[in-house]
C-alpha positions in Angstrom: 183.9 30.8 56.1 180.8 32.7 55.3 177.5 33.1 57.0 174.4 32.1 55.0 171.2 33.9 55.9 167.9 32.2 55.1 164.8 34.4 54.6 161.3 33.2 54.0 159.1 35.6 52.0 155.7 36.3 53.5 152.6 35.0 51.8 149.2 33.7 52.7 150.5 30.1 53.2 153.0 30.8 56.0 151.2 28.5 58.4 152.4 25.5 56.3 156.0 26.6 56.9 155.9 27.0 60.6 156.4 23.4 61.7 159.4 22.8 59.5 161.0 26.1 60.6 160.3 25.4 64.3 161.7 21.9 64.0 164.9 23.0 62.4 165.6 26.3 64.2 164.0 25.8 67.7 162.4 29.3 67.3 158.9 29.9 68.7 156.0 30.4 66.4 155.6 34.0 67.3 159.3 34.7 66.6 159.1 32.9 63.3 156.0 34.9 62.3 157.7 38.1 63.3 160.9 37.3 61.3 158.9 36.3 58.2 156.9 39.6 58.5 160.0 41.7 59.0 162.0 39.9 56.3 164.5 38.9 58.9 166.5 35.7 58.6 164.9 32.7 60.1 168.2 30.9 60.2 171.9 31.9 60.1 174.5 29.3 59.4 178.3 29.5 59.4 179.0 27.4 56.4 181.5 24.5 56.7 182.1 25.2 60.4 179.8 22.4 61.7 178.5 19.6 59.5 175.4 19.3 61.6 174.5 23.0 61.0 175.1 22.6 57.3 172.9 19.5 57.2 170.1 21.3 59.1 170.3 24.2 56.7 170.0 21.9 53.7 167.2 20.0 55.3 165.2 23.2 56.1 165.7 24.6 52.6 164.5 21.3 51.0 161.5 21.1 53.4 160.5 24.7 52.7 160.8 24.3 48.9 158.7 21.1 49.1 155.8 22.9 50.8 156.0 25.8 48.4 157.8 28.5 50.4 159.6 31.3 48.6 163.0 31.5 50.2 165.9 33.9 49.7 169.5 33.2 50.6 172.1 35.8 51.4 175.8 35.5 51.8 176.8 37.4 54.9 174.4 40.3 54.8 170.9 41.2 53.7 171.7 43.3 50.7 170.6 42.7 47.1 174.1 42.1 45.7 174.7 39.4 48.4 171.7 37.3 47.4 172.5 33.8 46.1 170.5 31.0 44.6 169.7 27.7 46.2 171.7 26.0 43.3 174.7 28.2 44.1 174.6 27.1 47.8 174.1 23.4 47.0 177.1 23.7 44.5 179.2 25.1 47.4 178.2 22.2 49.6 179.1 19.7 46.8 182.5 21.5 46.1 183.3 21.5 49.8 182.6 17.8 50.1 184.7 17.1 47.1 187.6 19.1 48.5 187.4 17.2 51.8 187.5 13.9 49.9 190.5 15.1 47.9 192.3 16.2 51.1 191.7 12.9 52.7 193.1 11.1 49.6 196.2 13.3 49.7 196.6 12.7 53.5 196.4 9.0 52.8 199.0 9.2 50.1 201.3 11.4 52.1 201.0 9.8 55.5 199.6 6.3 54.8 196.3 4.9 55.9 196.2 4.5 59.7 
């Protein structure tokens, strides 16, 4: 499993992003502002470990995009060659969901439906 890091780029509209970030991360406003200013991740998520965390990450990404935030995603560490696109992350979620579905179908075939 990999850790996805979500970074919000600083701009003049960051006040619009604060409520969505606070709601989804439980960080205080001053901590959120500090992380945005430093280019630090506002959220770290261990992908596919907890469905609730995955859903929270997807929800936050969608909310930030909808209010015009510029976000950056990194797979594991904050280095240029580890940056991934939102499309890449959403494809990973979709692939994971499809694999889970296939595994359930195989289990049903092998062990019968209980």
